[in-house]
N, C-alpha and C positions, 0 to 999 in steps of 0.2 A: 500495500501498501505507499499511495503518496501520500503527501499534502498538496494540493494546487496553493503557488503561491496568490494566485489572484482571488479566490472564493476561500480560501482555509479551507477547503473540505477535502477531504479524505477521497483519494483515486485508487482506483486498482492499477498497474500498472502493465492491464492486460490492455484496457484503451488505449488508441494509437492518440496519438498527438495532433493536436485542432494544426494545420496547416498555415502561416505566415511566408506571405513574401513581401517580403521590405523593399522598397525603391529609392532608393540613397544616393546622391553620385559622389556627395560627401564622406571621403573612407573611414577619420574615425567615429565618426555619425551614425556612421552603418552600422560598424564593428560595435559601438558603445548598444544602443539601439538590440542591435541581433542578440548579443548576451543576453541583457534584459528580457527580452519577451523566451529567452531562452531558462531563463533561472524560473521562470513561469508556467512551464512544462508546453511550450508552445515548439514548433519545427518549425525550423524560420530560413530561407532563402533569402541571401541579400544580392541585391545587385545595383547598378549604378547607371544606367543608361535605359531610354526608349527601346531600343532595338533587345535589350538583354531582359526589360519585363518581359515585352510581351512573348518571346522566347520561353521565357520561364511562366507562364501562362497553361504553361500543357503540364506543368506540375500539379497544377486544380488545387492549385491555394482555396483556403473556406476567406481568406479576408487578404487584402491588400493595404501597405501600409505605400501610401503615394507621395515621395518628395513631387510640387510641379516643375522647380525649377532645376534639369539637367540637364548634362554638359552635352547630350545632343541632341536636344531640344525639349518638350514640356511633356510632364504630367499626363496633362489634359490629351495628349496622343493616344496615349496607354486607357488612360476614363474611356475614351470615345475606342476602342476597339474592344475594350471592355463588356461597355454598354452596346455596340450594336451589332455585337457580337454573342449577346442576352447570357450572357456566362454568367454562371449561379456564386458568386464570390460577391463579398463584400469590400466597400473601400472607404480606406479612413484618406483624405487628404492633410499632409503637413505641409505649411509652408510659412515662409516668411514676408512672402509675395505681398505687395500692394497695390501692386494693376491694377483699376476696377477692369479694363477687358478680360484681364487674365483671369478675375473671378468670377464675371459674368460666366464664362465659356464653361466654367468647371459647375456654376450653379445649373446652371442648362442639363447638366451631363448626370446630375444628381446622386452626388458620392453622398456614402451614406453618413459620413461626417468628416467634420474639415473641424482641424486642428490649428491654431498658429503657431508658428514656433515661439521663444522654445515651448514646447510639448506640454500641456501639466500631463503627467505621469498616472496620478490614479486615474483621472477619464482615460487617456490610451486603454487601461487597464480594465477597467467596465467593460468598454465598450467591447477589447477581445475576450474577455468571459463571454459574448454572448455571440462568434464568429463559429 
C-alpha cells in the first residue's frame, strides 16, 4: 500500500499511475515539476517543444500540463491539436504571458484550467487529483 501525496489516501500499488504529459521548455522548471508530480504518484513524461508534445500524445496521458510559450511555437498549437482530434485528455495551461490575443486564443480552445506563473502548487495538486 502507498499513501497518495495528493489526497492522503492509501492506495494499492497494483493501481496503475495516472499519466501526465508535462510540456515546458525551461529545462530546470520541467525537471522540478516532473519531480514534484512524480512524488505525487503520477507517471510523468516531460517534453520541451510543440513537436515533441504532439508526438508524446500517443502515450495517451490523462492530463497535459502545457506551457504556452515554447521554443518552437505556441502551446496553443498543442491544445488545438488535442481539441481538433477530440482527444480524451484534460489540459492545464500554465503561462506567464499577458498578451490578450494569445489568452483569447487559449480561451476559445477551452482548457480545463489556466494557471498563471508562478503556479500555485495546491491548485495544481487538487486538479491533478481529478485526472
